[in-house]
SENU-782634 format. One record per residue (C-alpha): x, y, z; residue in one letter. Coordinates in steps of 0.02 Angstrom, whole numbers, plus 50000, padded with zeros to 5 digits. Layout:
% SENU-782634
east=X; north=Y; up=Z; aa=A
...
% end
This chain:
% SENU-782634
east=48475; north=49960; up=49115; aa=M
east=48664; north=49953; up=49082; aa=K
east=48669; north=50141; up=49054; aa=N
east=48579; north=50173; up=49218; aa=I
east=48696; north=50058; up=49315; aa=L
east=48849; north=50132; up=49234; aa=R
east=48795; north=50305; up=49285; aa=K
east=48748; north=50254; up=49461; aa=E
east=48894; north=50138; up=49498; aa=R
east=49016; north=50279; up=49526; aa=F
east=48899; north=50361; up=49649; aa=L
east=48916; north=50208; up=49758; aa=F
east=49070; north=50262; up=49855; aa=L
east=49027; north=50245; up=50039; aa=I
east=49144; north=50354; up=50140; aa=F
east=49048; north=50372; up=50303; aa=L
east=49130; north=50391; up=50473; aa=S
east=49108; north=50256; up=50604; aa=A
east=48984; north=50362; up=50701; aa=C
east=48857; north=50380; up=50561; aa=N
east=48870; north=50223; up=50453; aa=V
east=48732; north=50132; up=50546; aa=Q
east=48610; north=50273; up=50511; aa=S
east=48641; north=50252; up=50324; aa=A
east=48601; north=50064; up=50321; aa=I
east=48441; north=50034; up=50228; aa=Q
east=48310; north=49901; up=50261; aa=T
east=48344; north=49752; up=50146; aa=P
east=48247; north=49759; up=49983; aa=V
east=48103; north=49637; up=49975; aa=T
east=48121; north=49485; up=49864; aa=S
east=47966; north=49534; up=49763; aa=T
east=48074; north=49649; up=49658; aa=L
east=48179; north=49586; up=49514; aa=S
east=48368; north=49582; up=49535; aa=V
east=48386; north=49733; up=49421; aa=E
east=48255; north=49831; up=49520; aa=E
east=48342; north=49784; up=49684; aa=Q
east=48509; north=49850; up=49622; aa=V
east=48434; north=50014; up=49559; aa=I
east=48330; north=50038; up=49717; aa=K
east=48482; north=50012; up=49828; aa=T
east=48590; north=50132; up=49727; aa=L
east=48462; north=50272; up=49712; aa=T
east=48413; north=50262; up=49896; aa=A
east=48590; north=50308; up=49945; aa=L
east=48621; north=50455; up=49829; aa=Q
east=48585; north=50585; up=49962; aa=S
east=48731; north=50525; up=50071; aa=V
east=48859; north=50477; up=49939; aa=L
east=49004; north=50573; up=49866; aa=T
east=49028; north=50571; up=49678; aa=Q
east=49201; north=50509; up=49626; aa=T
east=49292; north=50474; up=49463; aa=P
east=49297; north=50299; up=49393; aa=A
east=49416; north=50178; up=49477; aa=V
east=49507; north=50067; up=49353; aa=S
east=49540; north=49925; up=49474; aa=S
east=49546; north=49875; up=49655; aa=Q
east=49732; north=49909; up=49653; aa=A
east=49685; north=50094; up=49642; aa=D
east=49580; north=50070; up=49796; aa=T
east=49472; north=50196; up=49887; aa=L
east=49576; north=50289; up=50014; aa=E
east=49534; north=50309; up=50197; aa=N
east=49589; north=50468; up=50286; aa=E
east=49612; north=50366; up=50446; aa=Y
east=49732; north=50239; up=50367; aa=S
east=49916; north=50286; up=50384; aa=V
east=50035; north=50204; up=50261; aa=E
east=50181; north=50121; up=50350; aa=I
east=50355; north=50079; up=50285; aa=T
east=50384; north=49907; up=50358; aa=Q
east=50552; north=49821; up=50352; aa=E
east=50572; north=49633; up=50345; aa=V
east=50643; north=49558; up=50504; aa=F
east=50674; north=49382; up=50566; aa=Q
east=50520; north=49290; up=50626; aa=E
east=50478; north=49350; up=50803; aa=P
east=50437; north=49229; up=50945; aa=P
east=50257; north=49170; up=50946; aa=T
east=50128; north=49111; up=51071; aa=L
east=50078; north=48930; up=51083; aa=T
east=49914; north=48882; up=50999; aa=D
east=49830; north=48846; up=51166; aa=N
east=49861; north=49019; up=51235; aa=S
east=49705; north=49110; up=51293; aa=S
east=49654; north=49285; up=51240; aa=S
east=49713; north=49346; up=51410; aa=Q
east=49889; north=49294; up=51363; aa=D
east=49893; north=49400; up=51206; aa=L
east=50031; north=49530; up=51199; aa=P
east=49978; north=49712; up=51202; aa=V
east=50040; north=49729; up=51024; aa=E
east=50108; north=49613; up=50891; aa=Y
east=50164; north=49634; up=50710; aa=H
east=50210; north=49508; up=50578; aa=I
east=50359; north=49578; up=50483; aa=Y
east=50418; north=49439; up=50367; aa=N
east=50275; north=49452; up=50243; aa=I
east=50280; north=49527; up=50070; aa=L
east=50144; north=49577; up=49948; aa=G
east=50119; north=49635; up=49770; aa=H
east=49999; north=49736; up=49663; aa=R
east=49855; north=49630; up=49601; aa=Q
east=49853; north=49579; up=49418; aa=Y
east=49667; north=49569; up=49379; aa=F
east=49549; north=49719; up=49385; aa=A
east=49440; north=49641; up=49522; aa=I
east=49554; north=49497; up=49570; aa=G
east=49604; north=49553; up=49744; aa=C
east=49555; north=49386; up=49820; aa=E
east=49673; north=49284; up=49711; aa=A
east=49811; north=49412; up=49736; aa=S
east=49793; north=49408; up=49926; aa=A
east=49782; north=49218; up=49926; aa=A
east=49948; north=49211; up=49833; aa=M
east=50036; north=49326; up=49958; aa=D
east=49955; north=49242; up=50108; aa=W
east=50003; north=49066; up=50051; aa=A
east=50181; north=49123; up=50012; aa=A
east=50201; north=49174; up=50194; aa=F
east=50168; north=48993; up=50242; aa=F
east=50288; north=48925; up=50111; aa=G
east=50159; north=48881; up=49977; aa=I
east=50188; north=48943; up=49800; aa=T
east=50033; north=48996; up=49703; aa=I
east=50017; north=49067; up=49529; aa=N
east=49891; north=49209; up=49539; aa=E
east=49824; north=49177; up=49363; aa=F
east=49799; north=48991; up=49396; aa=N
east=49717; north=49022; up=49563; aa=F
east=49591; north=49142; up=49488; aa=Q
east=49534; north=49013; up=49361; aa=Y
east=49529; north=48874; up=49489; aa=Q
east=49388; north=48968; up=49576; aa=L
east=49212; north=48908; up=49532; aa=P
east=49095; north=49029; up=49443; aa=Q
east=48927; north=49075; up=49520; aa=S
east=48802; north=49216; up=49536; aa=D
east=48824; north=49200; up=49725; aa=N
east=48994; north=49254; up=49797; aa=P
east=48975; north=49130; up=49941; aa=D
east=48982; north=48992; up=49811; aa=L
east=49101; north=49058; up=49678; aa=G
east=49170; north=49207; up=49584; aa=F
east=49034; north=49322; up=49519; aa=V
east=49057; north=49397; up=49345; aa=G
east=49215; north=49431; up=49246; aa=S
east=49377; north=49462; up=49339; aa=V
east=49410; north=49597; up=49209; aa=E
east=49247; north=49685; up=49251; aa=G
east=49231; north=49858; up=49331; aa=P
east=49252; north=49874; up=49518; aa=W
east=49112; north=49940; up=49629; aa=G
east=48965; north=49836; up=49570; aa=Q
east=48856; north=49712; up=49663; aa=V
east=48795; north=49541; up=49602; aa=P
east=48737; north=49480; up=49481; aa=P
east=48858; north=49601; up=49395; aa=Y
east=49048; north=49579; up=49406; aa=A
east=49088; north=49577; up=49591; aa=Y
east=49215; north=49452; up=49659; aa=G
east=49207; north=49309; up=49783; aa=V
east=49187; north=49281; up=49970; aa=H
east=49289; north=49179; up=50093; aa=A
east=49226; north=49000; up=50078; aa=E
east=49270; north=48971; up=49894; aa=P
east=49443; north=49045; up=49924; aa=I
east=49472; north=48929; up=50071; aa=A
east=49407; north=48780; up=49973; aa=K
east=49530; north=48806; up=49831; aa=V
east=49672; north=48828; up=49956; aa=L
east=49621; north=48665; up=50038; aa=Q
east=49589; north=48559; up=49884; aa=E
east=49722; north=48624; up=49765; aa=Q
east=49862; north=48673; up=49885; aa=Y
east=49838; north=48564; up=50038; aa=G
east=49821; north=48710; up=50159; aa=M
east=49711; north=48701; up=50315; aa=H
east=49625; north=48862; up=50264; aa=A
east=49457; north=48906; up=50340; aa=Q
east=49336; north=49034; up=50268; aa=G
east=49211; north=49099; up=50395; aa=V
east=49101; north=49245; up=50443; aa=K
east=49075; north=49312; up=50619; aa=G
east=49259; north=49318; up=50669; aa=F
east=49291; north=49426; up=50821; aa=T
east=49427; north=49555; up=50850; aa=L
east=49496; north=49445; up=50989; aa=E
east=49507; north=49296; up=50870; aa=Q
east=49592; north=49406; up=50741; aa=L
east=49722; north=49463; up=50867; aa=K
east=49751; north=49285; up=50927; aa=A
east=49791; north=49230; up=50749; aa=E
east=49912; north=49375; up=50725; aa=I
east=49995; north=49342; up=50893; aa=A
east=50019; north=49161; up=50838; aa=A
east=50112; north=49233; up=50686; aa=N
east=49974; north=49187; up=50564; aa=R
east=49914; north=49330; up=50451; aa=P
east=49729; north=49333; up=50408; aa=V
east=49639; north=49381; up=50246; aa=I
east=49494; north=49498; up=50289; aa=A
east=49349; north=49560; up=50182; aa=W
east=49326; north=49749; up=50193; aa=V
east=49264; north=49894; up=50086; aa=I
east=49395; north=49986; up=49983; aa=G
east=49546; north=50034; up=50086; aa=N
east=49449; north=49998; up=50247; aa=C
east=49318; north=50132; up=50216; aa=V
east=49136; north=50126; up=50270; aa=G
east=49004; north=50036; up=50170; aa=G
east=48823; north=49981; up=50163; aa=V
east=48775; north=49797; up=50164; aa=P
east=48649; north=49740; up=50035; aa=Y
east=48543; north=49582; up=50045; aa=E
east=48554; north=49489; up=49880; aa=Y
east=48456; north=49337; up=49820; aa=T
east=48539; north=49228; up=49688; aa=D
east=48456; north=49134; up=49546; aa=S
east=48429; north=48981; up=49657; aa=Q
east=48343; north=49079; up=49794; aa=G
east=48491; north=49085; up=49914; aa=N
east=48520; north=49251; up=50004; aa=T
east=48684; north=49327; up=50056; aa=T
east=48755; north=49497; up=50103; aa=T
east=48856; north=49593; up=49974; aa=V
east=48922; north=49770; up=49963; aa=A
east=48989; north=49886; up=49829; aa=A
east=49179; north=49904; up=49824; aa=Y
east=49206; north=49737; up=49911; aa=E
east=49392; north=49710; up=49938; aa=H
east=49514; north=49603; up=50037; aa=V
east=49667; north=49647; up=50139; aa=V
east=49789; north=49542; up=50241; aa=I
east=49792; north=49585; up=50426; aa=V
east=49971; north=49577; up=50492; aa=T
east=49974; north=49666; up=50660; aa=G
east=49888; north=49759; up=50801; aa=Y
east=49911; north=49871; up=50952; aa=T
east=49783; north=49921; up=51083; aa=N
east=49724; north=50060; up=50968; aa=E
east=49762; north=50005; up=50790; aa=T
east=49758; north=49865; up=50662; aa=I
east=49894; north=49845; up=50532; aa=R
east=49851; north=49772; up=50363; aa=Y
east=49931; north=49746; up=50194; aa=M
east=49839; north=49806; up=50039; aa=N
east=49918; north=49772; up=49868; aa=N
east=50090; north=49761; up=49946; aa=G
east=50075; north=49919; up=50052; aa=K
east=50055; north=49922; up=50241; aa=F
east=49932; north=50031; up=50335; aa=Y
east=49889; north=50065; up=50518; aa=D
east=49709; north=50111; up=50555; aa=I
east=49615; north=50142; up=50719; aa=P
east=49519; north=49990; up=50779; aa=N
east=49349; north=50070; up=50762; aa=E
east=49374; north=50115; up=50579; aa=Y
east=49440; north=49944; up=50535; aa=F
east=49294; north=49859; up=50623; aa=I
east=49172; north=49978; up=50538; aa=N
east=49233; north=49921; up=50366; aa=S
east=49260; north=49738; up=50412; aa=W
east=49085; north=49720; up=50486; aa=S
east=48996; north=49769; up=50323; aa=V
east=49017; north=49591; up=50255; aa=L
east=48999; north=49507; up=50423; aa=G
east=49178; north=49501; up=50490; aa=N
east=49228; north=49379; up=50352; aa=M
east=49403; north=49302; up=50347; aa=V
east=49513; north=49163; up=50283; aa=V
east=49632; north=49100; up=50416; aa=Y
east=49749; north=48952; up=50435; aa=L
east=49681; north=48825; up=50557; aa=Q
east=49818; north=48763; up=50672; aa=S
east=49861; north=48577; up=50666; aa=D
% end
């Protein structure tokens, strides 16, 4: 089993354009199959549309997107912001948060702890990345805790080493650091822009460096189902224009057309951690 998964894992790079990703989405595997059979079935069903790539040592060496343009962003004084009760119609045409810094993640698949550290620092909260990682609960369901070893290979799906989703990240930020963090799915582009325009960066769950991906319905050992995807990753959204979204990935800034960002963000259900206003 391990040999099969090791061979197939690196075939699981999903680099589909926005116009054809939906056609590649497979019907969720039925729960009558074992977890191992579900993983293999999902991987093998996609081989005809995948591109073989070399092994990726960590999420810091993340999958590149030809539509993402790396930006050299200087640090400026904090720009004026909108009031929290402003409507979406009041949003500026474009807005960028400049006074935010990032770093290269420490753990092989620890992008969530790394992003949480940079995100919290923007709001004046100091977090040790190592401590944060081990404050996360462990689970075979990423909606409940970190799945697998943080030193595991990137690109797998649960129950193998995978990572963690938004709610456990927000819970640790709340309980250990006193932040009004909220972890949710189903965030809209308008809500995302409103947070940025209020000068509050947002942690977003995407695939690789905002590449396309295929959602996979997974059932944990307790019978709970959730959506996961190979090469799950997080970035911090810091700006937008009418046509693009700007995000920070391992300390680097990128601009990407809206449709390609949404294509990647939607794979895991438009999941984010944001700071709820007082």
